[in-house]
matplotlib code that plots the C-alpha trace (Angstrom):
import matplotlib.pyplot as plt

x = [-31.7, -29.5, -31.0, -28.6, -27.1, -27.0, -28.0, -26.6, -29.5, -28.5, -31.0, -31.0, -34.0, -31.9, -30.2, -32.6, -35.9, -34.7, -35.2, -39.2, -41.3, -41.1, -39.0, -36.3, -35.6, -34.3, -30.7, -32.1, -34.7, -32.3, -30.4, -33.5, -34.0, -31.0, -30.4, -34.0, -32.2, -29.2, -29.9, -33.9, -34.0, -30.7, -29.7, -26.5, -25.6, -27.2, -26.4, -27.3, -26.5, -25.0, -21.8, -21.3, -25.1, -25.6, -23.9, -27.0, -26.8, -22.8, -24.1, -26.6, -24.0, -21.7, -24.3, -24.8, -21.3, -20.8, -23.7, -22.9, -19.0, -20.7, -22.2, -19.4, -20.7, -19.1, -18.4, -22.3, -22.4, -21.9, -22.1, -22.9, -19.9, -18.6, -15.8, -14.6, -11.0, -10.4, -13.8, -16.1, -13.1, -12.7, -16.3, -17.0, -13.7, -14.7, -17.5, -16.2, -17.1, -15.3, -17.2, -17.7, -20.5, -18.7, -21.0, -20.1, -21.4, -22.8, -23.7, -22.1, -25.0, -24.2, -21.1, -20.2, -23.5, -23.4, -19.7, -18.7, -15.5, -14.7, -14.8, -10.8, -10.7, -13.9, -11.9, -8.9, -11.1, -12.4, -9.4, -7.8, -10.7, -10.2, -6.2, -7.1, -10.2, -7.5, -4.8, -7.5, -8.3, -11.7, -13.9, -14.7, -18.2, -18.5, -22.2, -22.3, -24.9, -27.7, -26.3, -29.8, -29.4, -26.1, -26.7, -29.3, -27.6, -23.9, -23.0, -19.5, -19.3, -20.2, -17.4, -15.1, -15.9, -15.8, -12.3, -10.8, -11.7, -12.1, -9.1, -8.8, -9.9, -13.6, -15.3, -18.5, -20.0, -23.3, -25.8, -28.5, -31.9, -31.3, -34.9, -36.6, -36.8, -36.0, -38.2, -37.5, -36.0, -33.6, -33.0, -32.0, -30.3, -27.4, -27.0, -26.1, -23.7, -22.0, -21.5, -20.4, -18.5, -16.9, -16.1, -15.2, -16.6, -19.5, -22.3, -25.3, -28.2, -30.7, -33.9, -36.6, -40.2, -41.6, -42.9, -44.1, -41.0, -38.7, -39.1, -39.6, -36.6, -34.3, -35.6, -33.9, -31.0, -30.6, -31.1, -28.6, -26.1, -26.1, -25.5, -26.6, -30.0, -30.7, -34.6, -35.9, -38.2, -42.0, -40.4, -39.8, -38.2, -37.5, -40.9, -42.4, -39.7, -37.6, -37.8, -39.4, -37.6, -40.7, -41.8, -38.0, -37.1, -40.1, -39.4, -36.2, -36.6, -40.3, -39.7, -35.8, -35.5, -31.9, -31.3, -30.9, -30.2, -33.4, -35.3, -38.6, -40.5, -39.4, -40.1, -43.7, -42.3, -39.4, -42.3, -44.4, -41.2, -40.6, -43.9, -44.2, -41.2, -41.5, -45.2, -46.0, -48.5, -48.3, -51.1, -53.4, -53.0, -49.4, -48.2, -46.3, -46.4, -50.2, -53.0, -55.6, -53.0, -54.1, -57.5, -60.0, -63.0, -65.1, -67.0, -65.8, -62.7, -62.6, -64.9, -61.5, -59.4, -61.6, -61.2, -57.8, -56.1, -57.2, -57.2, -53.8, -49.7, -46.4, -47.4, -48.4, -48.8, -47.4, -44.2, -44.2, -45.7, -49.2, -52.1, -55.1, -58.3, -61.6, -63.6, -67.0, -69.4, -71.3, -69.0, -68.1, -71.2, -71.1, -67.9, -65.7, -68.4, -68.0, -64.0, -64.0, -66.7, -64.1, -61.5, -63.5, -64.8, -68.3, -70.4, -74.1, -76.6, -77.6, -80.4, -77.9, -75.3, -78.1, -79.5, -75.1, -74.7, -78.1, -76.9, -73.4, -74.7, -77.1, -73.9, -72.0, -74.2, -74.3, -70.5, -69.8, -66.8, -67.0, -64.1, -63.7, -63.7, -67.0, -68.4, -68.7, -71.1, -73.3, -73.8, -75.1, -77.4, -78.6, -79.6, -81.1, -83.0, -84.3, -85.4, -88.5, -90.1, -90.1, -93.5, -93.2, -92.3, -91.6, -93.0, -92.3, -91.1, -90.0, -88.0, -87.3, -85.6, -85.3, -84.1, -85.9, -88.4, -88.6, -87.7, -91.0, -91.6, -94.3, -94.0, -96.2, -95.3, -96.6, -97.4, -98.7, -100.4, -101.6, -100.7, -100.6, -99.8, -98.4, -97.1, -95.0, -92.5, -89.4, -86.1, -84.7, -85.0, -84.7, -86.5, -89.6, -89.4, -89.5, -92.6, -94.6, -94.1, -94.5, -98.3, -98.8, -98.6, -100.1, -103.2, -103.7, -102.1, -103.1, -99.8, -96.5, -93.4, -90.1, -88.1, -85.0, -82.0, -79.0, -78.2, -74.4, -73.5, -69.5, -67.5, -67.8, -64.1, -62.1, -64.8, -65.0, -67.3, -67.9, -69.1, -70.9, -72.3, -73.1, -76.2, -76.4, -79.5, -80.6, -84.1, -85.5, -89.3, -89.4, -87.0, -86.3, -83.8, -83.6, -80.3, -80.2, -77.8, -78.4, -75.8, -76.2, -74.0, -76.5, -77.3, -81.0, -81.4, -79.3, -81.1, -84.2, -83.3, -82.5, -85.6, -86.7, -85.1, -86.1, -90.0, -89.8, -87.9, -90.8, -93.0, -91.6, -91.2, -87.3, -84.7, -86.4, -83.9, -85.3, -81.8, -79.7, -76.2, -73.5, -73.4, -76.6, -77.0, -78.6, -77.0, -78.8]
y = [14.9, 16.8, 18.4, 18.5, 14.9, 13.8, 10.4, 7.7, 6.0, 2.3, 1.0, -2.9, -3.5, -4.6, -7.5, -7.9, -6.9, -9.5, -11.9, -11.0, -14.9, -14.4, -11.6, -11.1, -8.3, -8.6, -6.6, -4.0, -3.7, -3.1, -0.8, 1.4, 1.1, 1.4, 5.0, 5.8, 5.6, 7.4, 10.1, 10.7, 9.7, 10.3, 7.7, 7.0, 4.1, 0.8, -2.6, -4.2, -8.1, -10.9, -12.3, -15.3, -15.4, -15.9, -14.2, -12.2, -10.8, -10.7, -8.1, -6.5, -5.4, -4.7, -2.0, -0.6, 0.1, 1.5, 3.6, 4.8, 5.7, 8.0, 10.2, 9.5, 7.4, 4.1, 3.7, 4.2, 0.7, -2.4, -5.8, -8.7, -10.7, -13.9, -15.5, -17.7, -16.7, -14.8, -15.8, -13.4, -10.1, -11.0, -11.6, -8.0, -6.5, -7.9, -6.1, -2.8, -2.9, -1.2, -2.1, -5.5, -5.9, -9.0, -11.5, -13.0, -14.5, -11.9, -15.2, -17.8, -20.2, -19.3, -19.6, -22.6, -24.8, -22.8, -22.7, -25.4, -23.4, -21.3, -17.5, -17.2, -19.4, -17.4, -13.6, -15.3, -15.8, -12.4, -10.8, -12.7, -11.7, -8.4, -7.7, -9.3, -7.1, -4.2, -5.0, -4.8, -1.0, -2.4, -0.6, -3.2, -3.6, -5.9, -7.5, -9.0, -11.8, -12.8, -9.7, -9.4, -12.7, -12.7, -9.8, -11.8, -14.8, -14.8, -11.0, -12.7, -13.5, -10.0, -8.4, -10.8, -10.4, -6.6, -6.5, -8.8, -6.5, -3.2, -2.2, -3.9, -0.7, -1.9, 1.1, 0.1, -2.1, -3.7, -4.8, -6.8, -7.7, -10.9, -12.6, -9.6, -10.4, -7.2, -3.9, -0.5, -1.1, -3.6, -2.8, 0.8, -1.0, -3.7, -0.8, 1.8, -1.1, -1.0, 2.8, 3.0, 0.4, 1.1, 4.6, 5.8, 2.8, 3.7, 1.4, 0.9, -0.8, -3.6, -4.0, -6.5, -6.0, -9.7, -8.0, -4.8, -3.3, -2.6, 1.8, 2.3, -0.5, 2.2, 5.4, 3.4, 2.7, 6.2, 7.6, 5.2, 6.5, 4.8, 6.8, 4.4, 2.7, -0.2, 0.3, -1.1, 0.7, -0.3, -2.6, -5.5, -8.2, -11.9, -13.3, -9.9, -7.7, -5.3, -1.2, 1.4, 3.5, 6.1, 5.9, 5.7, 9.2, 11.0, 9.7, 10.7, 14.2, 14.7, 12.4, 12.9, 16.3, 14.7, 14.8, 12.6, 13.3, 11.9, 14.2, 13.1, 14.2, 11.0, 8.3, 7.4, 7.3, 5.1, 2.6, 3.0, 1.8, -1.0, -2.4, -2.7, -4.5, -6.9, -7.2, -6.5, -4.2, -1.5, -1.9, 1.3, 2.7, 2.5, 5.2, 8.4, 6.3, 4.6, 5.6, 6.3, 8.1, 11.5, 10.6, 12.4, 10.5, 11.6, 14.7, 16.4, 16.0, 18.0, 20.9, 20.4, 21.4, 24.2, 25.7, 26.0, 22.7, 20.7, 17.8, 17.7, 16.8, 16.6, 14.6, 16.9, 15.6, 18.3, 17.3, 13.9, 15.6, 14.7, 16.3, 15.5, 14.4, 14.2, 11.0, 11.1, 7.5, 7.0, 8.9, 11.6, 14.7, 17.8, 19.5, 16.3, 17.0, 20.9, 20.6, 18.3, 21.0, 23.7, 21.9, 21.6, 25.0, 24.3, 26.3, 25.0, 26.0, 25.0, 23.1, 21.4, 20.2, 18.5, 16.7, 15.4, 14.7, 12.4, 10.9, 10.0, 9.0, 6.2, 5.0, 4.9, 2.4, 0.3, -0.5, 2.3, 3.5, 6.8, 8.6, 13.0, 12.0, 10.8, 14.0, 16.6, 14.0, 12.8, 16.9, 17.3, 13.5, 14.8, 18.4, 17.8, 14.7, 16.1, 19.3, 20.9, 21.5, 17.5, 16.5, 12.9, 11.3, 8.1, 7.2, 3.0, 0.7, -3.3, -5.2, -8.6, -11.7, -15.8, -18.4, -19.5, -16.5, -12.9, -10.4, -8.3, -5.1, -3.4, 0.7, 3.3, 6.7, 10.2, 12.2, 15.5, 15.3, 11.3, 8.2, 5.5, 1.8, -1.1, -4.4, -5.8, -8.7, -7.8, -9.5, -7.6, -5.9, -2.9, -3.7, -4.9, -1.2, 0.4, -1.7, -0.7, 2.6, 2.3, 0.6, 3.8, 6.3, 3.6, 2.8, 5.3, 8.4, 7.7, 9.1, 7.8, 7.2, 8.1, 4.7, 3.8, 4.6, 3.7, 2.8, 3.0, 2.2, 3.0, 4.7, 8.2, 9.3, 8.9, 7.1, 3.8, 1.0, 0.2, 3.6, 4.8, 3.8, 6.3, 4.9, 7.5, 6.5, 7.8, 8.8, 9.2, 10.4, 11.0, 13.5, 14.5, 13.0, 13.6, 12.0, 11.8, 10.2, 8.4, 8.1, 5.4, 2.7, 0.0, -0.2, -0.5, 2.3, 4.3, 3.9, 4.1, 7.7, 8.4, 7.6, 9.8, 12.8, 12.0, 12.0, 15.4, 16.9, 15.9, 17.1, 20.1, 20.4, 20.7, 19.9, 18.9, 18.8, 18.6, 18.9, 16.8, 16.5, 15.5, 18.7, 19.8, 16.7, 17.4, 15.8, 15.8]
z = [-62.3, -64.9, -67.3, -70.4, -69.9, -73.5, -74.1, -76.6, -78.9, -79.8, -82.4, -82.8, -85.1, -87.4, -85.5, -82.4, -84.4, -86.6, -84.1, -83.7, -85.1, -88.7, -89.9, -92.2, -94.1, -97.2, -98.1, -99.9, -96.7, -94.0, -96.0, -96.5, -92.8, -91.6, -93.8, -92.1, -88.6, -88.8, -92.1, -90.6, -87.2, -86.6, -83.9, -82.5, -83.9, -85.4, -84.5, -88.0, -88.1, -86.2, -87.7, -90.1, -90.0, -94.2, -97.3, -97.4, -94.5, -95.4, -98.5, -96.2, -93.7, -97.0, -98.3, -94.8, -94.4, -97.8, -97.5, -93.3, -94.8, -97.9, -94.8, -92.5, -90.1, -90.1, -86.8, -86.3, -87.5, -85.1, -85.5, -82.6, -83.3, -80.7, -78.5, -82.1, -82.2, -85.5, -87.5, -86.4, -86.3, -90.4, -90.9, -90.2, -91.7, -94.5, -95.0, -94.3, -90.7, -87.6, -85.1, -82.9, -79.9, -78.9, -76.9, -73.8, -71.1, -67.9, -65.8, -64.4, -65.3, -68.8, -68.8, -66.7, -68.2, -72.1, -73.0, -69.8, -69.2, -65.9, -65.6, -65.9, -69.4, -70.5, -70.1, -71.7, -75.0, -74.8, -74.3, -77.4, -79.6, -78.2, -79.0, -82.9, -83.0, -82.4, -84.2, -87.2, -86.4, -85.2, -81.5, -79.5, -77.1, -75.4, -74.4, -70.4, -72.0, -69.5, -67.1, -65.1, -64.0, -62.8, -60.8, -59.1, -58.7, -59.4, -58.7, -57.7, -61.1, -63.0, -60.8, -62.0, -65.9, -65.3, -63.0, -65.5, -69.0, -67.3, -68.8, -72.3, -74.0, -74.7, -75.3, -73.7, -71.2, -72.8, -70.0, -71.3, -69.2, -71.9, -70.5, -69.7, -65.9, -64.3, -62.8, -62.4, -58.9, -59.0, -62.7, -60.9, -57.4, -59.7, -63.0, -59.9, -58.3, -61.9, -62.5, -58.5, -58.5, -61.9, -62.0, -65.5, -67.2, -69.9, -69.8, -72.2, -71.5, -73.1, -72.2, -72.6, -72.4, -71.3, -68.0, -69.7, -67.9, -71.0, -71.2, -67.3, -66.5, -69.2, -67.2, -63.8, -66.1, -67.0, -63.4, -62.2, -64.5, -67.8, -70.5, -73.3, -74.6, -76.8, -78.6, -81.7, -83.9, -83.2, -80.5, -82.4, -80.8, -79.4, -77.7, -76.1, -77.9, -77.1, -75.9, -77.7, -80.2, -79.8, -76.5, -75.1, -76.9, -74.9, -71.7, -72.2, -73.5, -71.4, -68.3, -67.8, -69.2, -70.1, -74.6, -77.3, -80.6, -82.0, -85.0, -83.7, -86.4, -88.5, -85.4, -87.2, -90.9, -89.9, -87.9, -91.3, -93.0, -90.5, -90.5, -93.6, -94.1, -91.1, -91.9, -88.1, -87.8, -85.3, -82.6, -83.0, -79.5, -79.5, -77.8, -80.3, -83.6, -82.9, -85.4, -82.8, -80.3, -81.0, -81.0, -78.9, -78.3, -75.4, -76.4, -72.5, -74.2, -77.3, -75.1, -72.6, -75.5, -76.5, -73.0, -72.5, -73.9, -70.4, -72.0, -74.0, -72.2, -73.2, -76.2, -78.9, -82.5, -83.6, -82.7, -84.8, -87.9, -86.8, -85.5, -83.2, -84.5, -82.4, -83.3, -84.8, -82.7, -79.6, -77.7, -79.4, -78.4, -80.0, -79.4, -81.7, -84.3, -84.1, -83.8, -86.9, -88.5, -87.7, -90.0, -92.7, -93.1, -91.9, -89.9, -88.8, -86.5, -83.4, -84.5, -87.7, -85.7, -83.1, -86.4, -87.3, -84.3, -83.5, -86.7, -86.1, -82.8, -83.8, -86.6, -83.9, -81.5, -84.7, -84.1, -87.6, -87.7, -89.0, -90.0, -90.5, -93.6, -93.9, -92.0, -94.7, -96.6, -93.4, -93.4, -96.8, -96.3, -92.9, -94.3, -97.6, -96.6, -93.3, -95.3, -93.5, -96.8, -98.0, -99.3, -99.0, -96.4, -95.2, -92.3, -91.9, -94.0, -93.7, -95.9, -95.9, -97.3, -97.1, -99.0, -101.5, -101.8, -103.5, -100.9, -99.2, -99.0, -96.4, -96.5, -95.5, -97.0, -96.7, -99.8, -99.6, -96.2, -97.0, -95.9, -98.7, -97.6, -100.4, -100.0, -103.2, -104.0, -105.5, -106.9, -104.3, -101.1, -103.2, -105.9, -103.9, -101.8, -105.3, -106.8, -103.5, -104.3, -107.9, -107.1, -104.6, -107.6, -110.1, -108.0, -105.4, -107.2, -110.6, -111.4, -113.6, -111.5, -113.8, -114.3, -113.0, -115.2, -113.6, -109.5, -108.9, -105.0, -104.3, -100.8, -100.5, -101.3, -98.3, -96.5, -95.2, -96.4, -92.6, -91.8, -95.7, -98.5, -101.2, -103.7, -107.0, -109.0, -112.2, -113.1, -116.2, -117.5, -121.3, -121.3, -118.2, -116.3, -112.1, -110.1, -106.6, -104.0, -100.5, -97.2, -95.3, -93.3, -95.2, -99.3, -99.3, -97.3, -98.6, -102.3, -100.2, -99.6, -103.2, -104.1, -101.3, -102.3, -106.5, -105.4, -103.5, -106.6, -108.9, -106.0, -105.9, -110.0, -109.4, -111.5, -114.6, -117.4, -121.2, -122.8, -120.4, -120.6, -117.0, -116.1, -115.9, -113.8, -110.4, -108.2, -104.3]

ax = plt.figure().add_subplot(projection="3d")
ax.plot(x, y, z, "-o")
ax.set_aspect("equal")
plt.show()
């Protein structure tokens, strides 16, 4: 394995990637993606279109060529052309392009059944296009379409094509696994045969992912002596797609010890750009660019990271402008929570951490997604709601609702050490709960119960709807005002927590405001 071997990367997102079912880029979208790939990601070459498709495609190629020329990268822009005499060459030339990737046949089956020509006839037709392209001062790369099947079923045809064309001034021969039928073992064998038989010829390998082998086949291609690989952003492409740019890059660098010109800090932005324009979302577990790939879920992994990065590999997130996260859920454990708390600069006692961990585990068991942004709100809610000085505590409660009937609430509450039970109906579950509480205060304690002045439900800033709901309630009794907050995955329970906080403030004679203003409202 040579540590200094330089690999060329051709990105075909704008040509082969656009053959993904349902994907069609507008001309300005193609330009934006081309700019990102050439200027930010710094791929060596981009294949941007097929010739003679449409006027819209011609506009896109012209814009891309103008941009590439302005940054002195015009020869990095390549267009797929066909063995059609002068037509494809003229089309590309009119767009300002300087490189044609000529599509020829790489299997006898394609040549005889699709073209209905002999190998000799096909070679003569190809030579005619090459000669014309050279007269137009255009460089030529040659695809051998269906090359992998050609190597399996008709290798003598492949060698006949190479023997007839290797001296025609072709810059690169592009070898596609058109049907995605190779595996790393036979990919290496076939490519090694090509490289050994034709020394000095530059070969690119173009992988498809039908058997989920595109990256592995690309690795085999490099090991066999290929100097160029074809990729697409997010692995877009026909059927199962092509080899993903981000995965191929890290394979080249980390697994092979080779070099490319890719700026890996720009890979995630390119992925997001293409996902946005294509409408094809990236799976969250997609290597390098997926949302979850730098998230540790198991608490033992966070603990191991604390003890010498025991669960880290060479794919550290900082390489790609990202950072490692520690998931919060039923499997997260104390270590994950401590990691997230440290990111916020929060320090808790062992007992407080235990209480927060218990709450997060409860949410995770209910299949609620808890994000690190939710954590400060959970901490605040748990520590205040479970305060040992609470004089009003909810012992148990049940709320129910049925079609055609008013909601019912049954509750047992402890007030200053004494327990009280009550049932009530209401216009909603929370209304029924409050009416039961009011009845206890009026008929059993002979005390007034503050009136509900305002009720607001929201999601904590930065939070997610499937994890936490924040309920803020304002209470009024004469000129006294209390404002309390409850936090839970369930809206009713969040409101109940806010209510209990208010009652404890009343019992402790806290935050009674005679001249309320927004800055004086105490939000607990």
